[in-house]
C-alpha positions, 0 to 999 in steps of 0.5 A, a space after each residue: 536050483 540053489 545057483 539060480 537063487 544065488 545068481 539073482 540075489 547077487 545080481 539084485 545086491 550088486 546092481 543096487 549097491 553100485 547104482 546107490 554108489 554112483 547116484 550118491 556120487 553123482 549127488 556129492 559132485 553136484 553138491 546136491 543133498 544126498 537125503 533132505 533134512 539130514 546132515 550132508 556129511 551123514 547122509 553121504 557116509 551112510 549112503 556110501 557105506 550101504 552102496 559098499 555093503 550091498 556091493 560086497 554082499 553081491 559079490 558074496 552071493 556070487 562066490 557061493 555059485 
């Protein structure tokens, strides 16, 4: 039963992290703001950091299977 939970959590974290990285990259390529009302450099850096963090967390969950 714990394997099912690890797979679900790993999938959710990995999908969210990958989607956040893809979305941030697309916004950056088009020179569109990642977050309105925030410094473009800070918002891009934080979104990239959290995207990588969630992706690593998802991979870590998969290693617990």
